[in-house]
ROMARLUM-444068 format. One record per residue (C-alpha): residue number from 1; x, y, z. Coordinates in Angstrom, 1 decimal, decimal comma, padded with zeros to 4 digits. Layout:
BEGIN
@nr = NUM	px = X	py = Y	pz = Z .
...
This chain:
BEGIN
@nr = 1	px = -018,3	py = 027,4	pz = -005,7 .
@nr = 2	px = -018,2	py = 029,0	pz = -002,3 .
@nr = 3	px = -019,2	py = 032,7	pz = -002,1 .
@nr = 4	px = -016,7	py = 035,4	pz = -001,5 .
@nr = 5	px = -015,8	py = 035,8	pz = 002,2 .
@nr = 6	px = -013,9	py = 039,2	pz = 002,3 .
@nr = 7	px = -012,9	py = 039,0	pz = 006,0 .
@nr = 8	px = -013,7	py = 037,0	pz = 009,1 .
@nr = 9	px = -012,0	py = 037,7	pz = 012,4 .
@nr = 10	px = -012,2	py = 034,4	pz = 014,1 .
@nr = 11	px = -011,0	py = 035,8	pz = 017,4 .
@nr = 12	px = -014,3	py = 037,7	pz = 017,7 .
@nr = 13	px = -016,5	py = 034,7	pz = 016,7 .
@nr = 14	px = -018,2	py = 032,5	pz = 019,3 .
@nr = 15	px = -017,7	py = 028,7	pz = 019,4 .
@nr = 16	px = -020,8	py = 026,8	pz = 018,4 .
@nr = 17	px = -021,3	py = 023,4	pz = 020,0 .
@nr = 18	px = -022,0	py = 020,6	pz = 017,5 .
@nr = 19	px = -024,8	py = 018,2	pz = 017,9 .
@nr = 20	px = -022,9	py = 015,5	pz = 016,1 .
@nr = 21	px = -020,4	py = 015,0	pz = 018,9 .
@nr = 22	px = -020,0	py = 016,0	pz = 022,6 .
@nr = 23	px = -017,1	py = 018,3	pz = 023,2 .
@nr = 24	px = -016,8	py = 019,4	pz = 019,6 .
@nr = 25	px = -017,2	py = 023,1	pz = 018,8 .
@nr = 26	px = -016,9	py = 025,0	pz = 015,5 .
@nr = 27	px = -016,6	py = 028,4	pz = 013,9 .
@nr = 28	px = -018,0	py = 028,2	pz = 010,4 .
@nr = 29	px = -015,8	py = 030,0	pz = 007,9 .
@nr = 30	px = -017,0	py = 029,2	pz = 004,4 .
@nr = 31	px = -019,4	py = 026,7	pz = 002,7 .
@nr = 32	px = -020,3	py = 025,6	pz = -000,8 .
@nr = 33	px = -024,1	py = 025,0	pz = -000,9 .
@nr = 34	px = -023,8	py = 022,9	pz = -004,1 .
@nr = 35	px = -021,1	py = 020,4	pz = -003,0 .
@nr = 36	px = -021,1	py = 020,7	pz = 000,8 .
@nr = 37	px = -017,4	py = 021,6	pz = 000,7 .
@nr = 38	px = -016,5	py = 023,7	pz = 003,7 .
@nr = 39	px = -013,9	py = 025,2	pz = 006,0 .
@nr = 40	px = -014,4	py = 025,3	pz = 009,8 .
@nr = 41	px = -012,2	py = 026,3	pz = 012,7 .
@nr = 42	px = -012,8	py = 023,5	pz = 015,1 .
@nr = 43	px = -012,1	py = 022,8	pz = 018,8 .
@nr = 44	px = -012,2	py = 019,4	pz = 020,5 .
@nr = 45	px = -012,0	py = 019,4	pz = 024,2 .
@nr = 46	px = -011,8	py = 016,4	pz = 026,5 .
@nr = 47	px = -012,8	py = 018,6	pz = 029,4 .
@nr = 48	px = -016,3	py = 018,9	pz = 027,8 .
@nr = 49	px = -016,5	py = 015,1	pz = 027,2 .
@nr = 50	px = -015,0	py = 014,8	pz = 023,8 .
@nr = 51	px = -013,8	py = 011,3	pz = 022,9 .
@nr = 52	px = -012,4	py = 010,5	pz = 019,5 .
@nr = 53	px = -013,8	py = 007,6	pz = 017,4 .
@nr = 54	px = -012,6	py = 004,2	pz = 018,8 .
@nr = 55	px = -012,5	py = 002,5	pz = 015,3 .
@nr = 56	px = -010,7	py = 003,2	pz = 012,1 .
@nr = 57	px = -012,8	py = 005,1	pz = 009,6 .
@nr = 58	px = -012,8	py = 006,8	pz = 006,2 .
@nr = 59	px = -014,7	py = 009,5	pz = 004,3 .
@nr = 60	px = -015,9	py = 009,9	pz = 000,7 .
@nr = 61	px = -014,3	py = 013,3	pz = 000,5 .
@nr = 62	px = -010,8	py = 014,8	pz = 001,0 .
@nr = 63	px = -010,1	py = 015,8	pz = 004,6 .
@nr = 64	px = -007,4	py = 018,4	pz = 005,5 .
@nr = 65	px = -006,4	py = 019,7	pz = 008,9 .
@nr = 66	px = -004,0	py = 022,4	pz = 010,1 .
@nr = 67	px = -003,5	py = 022,4	pz = 013,9 .
@nr = 68	px = -003,3	py = 025,7	pz = 015,7 .
@nr = 69	px = -003,0	py = 024,5	pz = 019,3 .
@nr = 70	px = -003,2	py = 021,3	pz = 021,4 .
@nr = 71	px = -002,2	py = 017,8	pz = 020,6 .
@nr = 72	px = -004,0	py = 015,0	pz = 018,8 .
@nr = 73	px = -003,2	py = 011,8	pz = 017,0 .
@nr = 74	px = -004,9	py = 009,3	pz = 014,6 .
@nr = 75	px = -002,7	py = 006,4	pz = 015,7 .
@nr = 76	px = -001,4	py = 007,4	pz = 019,2 .
@nr = 77	px = 002,1	py = 007,3	pz = 017,8 .
@nr = 78	px = 002,4	py = 010,4	pz = 015,6 .
@nr = 79	px = 001,2	py = 013,4	pz = 017,4 .
@nr = 80	px = 000,0	py = 016,6	pz = 015,8 .
@nr = 81	px = 000,6	py = 019,8	pz = 017,7 .
@nr = 82	px = 000,7	py = 023,5	pz = 016,9 .
@nr = 83	px = 001,6	py = 024,1	pz = 013,2 .
@nr = 84	px = 001,0	py = 020,4	pz = 012,2 .
@nr = 85	px = -000,6	py = 019,6	pz = 008,9 .
@nr = 86	px = -002,5	py = 016,5	pz = 007,7 .
@nr = 87	px = -004,2	py = 015,6	pz = 004,4 .
@nr = 88	px = -006,3	py = 012,4	pz = 003,9 .
@nr = 89	px = -007,6	py = 011,8	pz = 000,3 .
@nr = 90	px = -011,1	py = 010,4	pz = -000,1 .
@nr = 91	px = -011,5	py = 006,8	pz = 000,9 .
@nr = 92	px = -008,4	py = 006,7	pz = 003,1 .
@nr = 93	px = -008,8	py = 004,5	pz = 006,1 .
@nr = 94	px = -007,2	py = 006,2	pz = 009,2 .
@nr = 95	px = -007,9	py = 006,8	pz = 012,8 .
@nr = 96	px = -006,7	py = 003,4	pz = 014,1 .
@nr = 97	px = -006,0	py = 004,6	pz = 017,7 .
@nr = 98	px = -007,2	py = 008,2	pz = 017,7 .
@nr = 99	px = -006,5	py = 010,2	pz = 020,8 .
@nr = 100	px = -006,5	py = 013,8	pz = 022,1 .
@nr = 101	px = -004,2	py = 014,8	pz = 024,9 .
@nr = 102	px = -005,5	py = 018,3	pz = 025,4 .
@nr = 103	px = -007,9	py = 020,9	pz = 024,1 .
@nr = 104	px = -007,1	py = 021,2	pz = 020,4 .
@nr = 105	px = -007,9	py = 023,8	pz = 017,8 .
@nr = 106	px = -007,5	py = 023,1	pz = 014,0 .
@nr = 107	px = -008,7	py = 024,4	pz = 010,7 .
@nr = 108	px = -010,7	py = 021,6	pz = 009,1 .
@nr = 109	px = -011,4	py = 021,5	pz = 005,3 .
@nr = 110	px = -013,5	py = 018,9	pz = 003,4 .
@nr = 111	px = -013,9	py = 018,8	pz = -000,4 .
@nr = 112	px = -017,6	py = 017,9	pz = -000,3 .
@nr = 113	px = -020,3	py = 017,0	pz = 002,2 .
@nr = 114	px = -018,8	py = 015,3	pz = 005,2 .
@nr = 115	px = -019,6	py = 011,7	pz = 005,8 .
@nr = 116	px = -018,2	py = 009,2	pz = 008,4 .
@nr = 117	px = -017,8	py = 005,5	pz = 007,6 .
@nr = 118	px = -016,3	py = 003,0	pz = 010,1 .
@nr = 119	px = -014,0	py = 000,3	pz = 008,6 .
@nr = 120	px = -015,0	py = -003,0	pz = 010,2 .
@nr = 121	px = -012,4	py = -005,3	pz = 008,7 .
@nr = 122	px = -009,2	py = -006,4	pz = 010,5 .
@nr = 123	px = -006,1	py = -004,6	pz = 009,4 .
@nr = 124	px = -002,5	py = -006,0	pz = 009,2 .
@nr = 125	px = -000,8	py = -002,7	pz = 009,8 .
@nr = 126	px = -002,1	py = 000,5	pz = 011,5 .
@nr = 127	px = -001,1	py = 003,0	pz = 008,8 .
@nr = 128	px = -003,4	py = 004,9	pz = 006,4 .
@nr = 129	px = -004,4	py = 002,9	pz = 003,3 .
@nr = 130	px = -006,8	py = 003,7	pz = 000,4 .
@nr = 131	px = -010,0	py = 001,8	pz = -000,5 .
@nr = 132	px = -010,1	py = 003,6	pz = -003,9 .
@nr = 133	px = -009,7	py = 001,6	pz = -007,1 .
@nr = 134	px = -006,8	py = 003,7	pz = -008,2 .
@nr = 135	px = -004,2	py = 005,5	pz = -006,1 .
@nr = 136	px = -005,1	py = 009,2	pz = -005,5 .
@nr = 137	px = -003,0	py = 011,7	pz = -007,3 .
@nr = 138	px = -002,7	py = 013,8	pz = -004,1 .
@nr = 139	px = -001,6	py = 011,3	pz = -001,5 .
@nr = 140	px = -001,6	py = 011,2	pz = 002,3 .
@nr = 141	px = 000,5	py = 013,9	pz = 003,9 .
@nr = 142	px = 001,2	py = 014,2	pz = 007,6 .
@nr = 143	px = 003,6	py = 016,9	pz = 008,8 .
@nr = 144	px = 004,4	py = 017,2	pz = 012,5 .
@nr = 145	px = 005,6	py = 020,8	pz = 011,8 .
@nr = 146	px = 004,5	py = 022,3	pz = 008,5 .
@nr = 147	px = 007,3	py = 024,9	pz = 008,8 .
@nr = 148	px = 010,0	py = 022,3	pz = 008,7 .
@nr = 149	px = 011,4	py = 021,5	pz = 005,2 .
@nr = 150	px = 012,3	py = 023,4	pz = 002,0 .
@nr = 151	px = 011,0	py = 026,9	pz = 001,5 .
@nr = 152	px = 011,1	py = 028,6	pz = -001,9 .
@nr = 153	px = 012,2	py = 032,2	pz = -001,7 .
@nr = 154	px = 010,8	py = 035,0	pz = -003,9 .
@nr = 155	px = 013,0	py = 038,0	pz = -004,4 .
@nr = 156	px = 012,5	py = 041,3	pz = -006,3 .
@nr = 157	px = 014,5	py = 042,6	pz = -009,2 .
@nr = 158	px = 017,1	py = 044,0	pz = -006,7 .
@nr = 159	px = 017,5	py = 040,7	pz = -004,9 .
@nr = 160	px = 015,6	py = 041,7	pz = -001,8 .
@nr = 161	px = 013,6	py = 038,9	pz = -000,2 .
@nr = 162	px = 009,9	py = 039,4	pz = -000,6 .
@nr = 163	px = 008,3	py = 036,2	pz = 000,7 .
@nr = 164	px = 009,0	py = 032,5	pz = 001,2 .
@nr = 165	px = 006,7	py = 029,6	pz = 000,3 .
@nr = 166	px = 006,5	py = 026,2	pz = 001,9 .
@nr = 167	px = 004,4	py = 023,7	pz = -000,2 .
@nr = 168	px = 002,6	py = 021,3	pz = 002,0 .
@nr = 169	px = 000,7	py = 019,1	pz = -000,5 .
@nr = 170	px = -000,6	py = 019,5	pz = -004,0 .
@nr = 171	px = -002,5	py = 017,5	pz = -006,7 .
@nr = 172	px = 000,0	py = 017,1	pz = -009,6 .
@nr = 173	px = -002,9	py = 017,0	pz = -012,1 .
@nr = 174	px = -005,1	py = 019,9	pz = -011,1 .
@nr = 175	px = -002,5	py = 022,0	pz = -009,1 .
@nr = 176	px = -004,9	py = 022,3	pz = -006,1 .
@nr = 177	px = -003,0	py = 022,3	pz = -002,9 .
@nr = 178	px = -001,9	py = 024,0	pz = 000,3 .
@nr = 179	px = 001,1	py = 026,0	pz = 001,4 .
@nr = 180	px = 002,5	py = 028,3	pz = 004,1 .
@nr = 181	px = 003,6	py = 031,8	pz = 002,9 .
@nr = 182	px = 005,9	py = 033,9	pz = 005,1 .
@nr = 183	px = 005,9	py = 037,6	pz = 004,1 .
@nr = 184	px = 009,1	py = 039,5	pz = 004,7 .
@nr = 185	px = 008,8	py = 042,8	pz = 006,7 .
@nr = 186	px = 008,1	py = 045,6	pz = 004,3 .
@nr = 187	px = 006,6	py = 043,2	pz = 001,7 .
@nr = 188	px = 004,4	py = 044,9	pz = -000,9 .
@nr = 189	px = 002,5	py = 042,9	pz = -003,6 .
@nr = 190	px = 003,9	py = 043,5	pz = -007,1 .
@nr = 191	px = 000,4	py = 044,0	pz = -008,6 .
@nr = 192	px = -001,8	py = 047,1	pz = -008,1 .
@nr = 193	px = -004,9	py = 045,1	pz = -008,8 .
@nr = 194	px = -005,3	py = 041,5	pz = -010,1 .
@nr = 195	px = -007,4	py = 038,3	pz = -009,9 .
@nr = 196	px = -006,8	py = 034,6	pz = -010,1 .
@nr = 197	px = -008,6	py = 032,1	pz = -012,3 .
@nr = 198	px = -008,7	py = 029,6	pz = -009,3 .
@nr = 199	px = -009,9	py = 030,0	pz = -005,7 .
@nr = 200	px = -007,6	py = 031,3	pz = -003,0 .
@nr = 201	px = -008,3	py = 030,8	pz = 000,7 .
@nr = 202	px = -006,1	py = 032,2	pz = 003,5 .
@nr = 203	px = -005,9	py = 032,1	pz = 007,3 .
@nr = 204	px = -003,4	py = 034,5	pz = 009,0 .
@nr = 205	px = -001,3	py = 032,7	pz = 011,5 .
@nr = 206	px = 001,2	py = 035,5	pz = 012,5 .
@nr = 207	px = 001,6	py = 039,2	pz = 011,8 .
@nr = 208	px = -000,7	py = 041,2	pz = 009,6 .
@nr = 209	px = -001,5	py = 042,0	pz = 006,0 .
@nr = 210	px = -003,1	py = 045,3	pz = 004,9 .
@nr = 211	px = -005,0	py = 046,1	pz = 001,7 .
@nr = 212	px = -004,9	py = 049,3	pz = -000,2 .
@nr = 213	px = -008,6	py = 049,9	pz = 000,8 .
@nr = 214	px = -007,7	py = 049,8	pz = 004,5 .
@nr = 215	px = -008,7	py = 046,3	pz = 005,2 .
@nr = 216	px = -006,5	py = 044,7	pz = 007,9 .
@nr = 217	px = -005,9	py = 040,9	pz = 008,2 .
@nr = 218	px = -004,4	py = 040,1	pz = 011,6 .
@nr = 219	px = -003,6	py = 036,8	pz = 013,2 .
@nr = 220	px = -006,8	py = 034,7	pz = 013,3 .
@nr = 221	px = -008,4	py = 036,4	pz = 010,2 .
@nr = 222	px = -009,8	py = 034,4	pz = 007,3 .
@nr = 223	px = -010,8	py = 035,1	pz = 003,7 .
@nr = 224	px = -012,0	py = 033,0	pz = 000,8 .
@nr = 225	px = -011,8	py = 034,4	pz = -002,8 .
@nr = 226	px = -013,6	py = 032,5	pz = -005,6 .
@nr = 227	px = -012,1	py = 032,6	pz = -009,1 .
@nr = 228	px = -012,4	py = 036,1	pz = -010,5 .
@nr = 229	px = -012,3	py = 038,0	pz = -007,2 .
@nr = 230	px = -010,6	py = 041,3	pz = -007,8 .
@nr = 231	px = -007,7	py = 041,9	pz = -005,3 .
@nr = 232	px = -006,1	py = 045,3	pz = -004,6 .
@nr = 233	px = -002,5	py = 045,9	pz = -003,6 .
@nr = 234	px = -001,4	py = 044,4	pz = -000,3 .
@nr = 235	px = 001,4	py = 045,0	pz = 002,1 .
@nr = 236	px = 002,9	py = 043,7	pz = 005,3 .
@nr = 237	px = 005,0	py = 046,3	pz = 007,1 .
@nr = 238	px = 006,0	py = 044,0	pz = 010,0 .
@nr = 239	px = 005,8	py = 040,7	pz = 008,1 .
@nr = 240	px = 003,4	py = 037,8	pz = 008,5 .
@nr = 241	px = 002,7	py = 034,1	pz = 008,1 .
@nr = 242	px = -000,4	py = 032,6	pz = 006,3 .
@nr = 243	px = -001,8	py = 029,2	pz = 005,7 .
@nr = 244	px = -003,1	py = 029,3	pz = 002,1 .
@nr = 245	px = -005,2	py = 026,8	pz = 000,1 .
@nr = 246	px = -005,5	py = 027,3	pz = -003,7 .
@nr = 247	px = -007,6	py = 025,7	pz = -006,5 .
@nr = 248	px = -004,7	py = 025,4	pz = -008,9 .
@nr = 249	px = -001,6	py = 027,5	pz = -010,0 .
@nr = 250	px = -002,1	py = 031,0	pz = -008,7 .
@nr = 251	px = -001,9	py = 032,9	pz = -011,9 .
@nr = 252	px = -002,0	py = 036,7	pz = -011,8 .
@nr = 253	px = -004,4	py = 038,3	pz = -014,3 .
@nr = 254	px = -004,7	py = 042,1	pz = -014,7 .
@nr = 255	px = -008,0	py = 043,8	pz = -013,7 .
@nr = 256	px = -008,5	py = 044,7	pz = -017,3 .
@nr = 257	px = -009,2	py = 041,0	pz = -018,1 .
@nr = 258	px = -011,7	py = 040,5	pz = -015,4 .
@nr = 259	px = -014,9	py = 041,3	pz = -017,4 .
@nr = 260	px = -013,9	py = 038,8	pz = -020,1 .
@nr = 261	px = -013,0	py = 036,1	pz = -017,6 .
@nr = 262	px = -016,3	py = 036,4	pz = -015,7 .
@nr = 263	px = -018,3	py = 036,4	pz = -019,0 .
@nr = 264	px = -016,5	py = 033,2	pz = -020,0 .
@nr = 265	px = -017,1	py = 031,6	pz = -016,6 .
@nr = 266	px = -020,9	py = 032,0	pz = -017,0 .
@nr = 267	px = -021,0	py = 030,1	pz = -020,3 .
């Protein structure tokens, strides 16, 4: 499991050029040394010589993108700009006519060590397809605007809106997935302190979230919380929007159960 990342302010981090490809830059956010799973903030820039792969390809790991700025495409038909989302399960052939119109920034997540395999066979139709023996439970998902669609509202006992959730994709078996969460102005978390039994990863897109200990998460801030990470009460006086990835149903366990949970996890 990836270690706890309490807070990274990506706006204060430098872009690191990547040897693997000209015009590709990264800000490394979190990494699992056991599996190679990682989250990076990436930048691809044609002005620095970036050129996307010119053949369809696939990976042996899940790939997930959330676009922050720019415009890119895997087929030169469906363009992904700001607030676009894309999920490719492992062994999904894609990238038939990849193109980048402008400098683009996106959050890139992979489920294990990244590999890159070209698909050399002719294709009948230029749309993603799986090479896996069985269809993946969590299928391909491409959203030009992740904010469009159905939002689930969460209200308090008095009926006041607290937050809204927009599910982007989810594995129906494990519950692992991604969503947008919009916090209403004045939102306060209902739990003084709690933990989840699954991981939670968040990137703040708009607004700000403040913790009881004084920690401030503003736009561009990132955190990764492994299972069993104690969380204090949070609030958002002006409201905010976050891109959140989770390892399963986000259960809320009281702090009093944390010791027993951690002891069980070590067994």
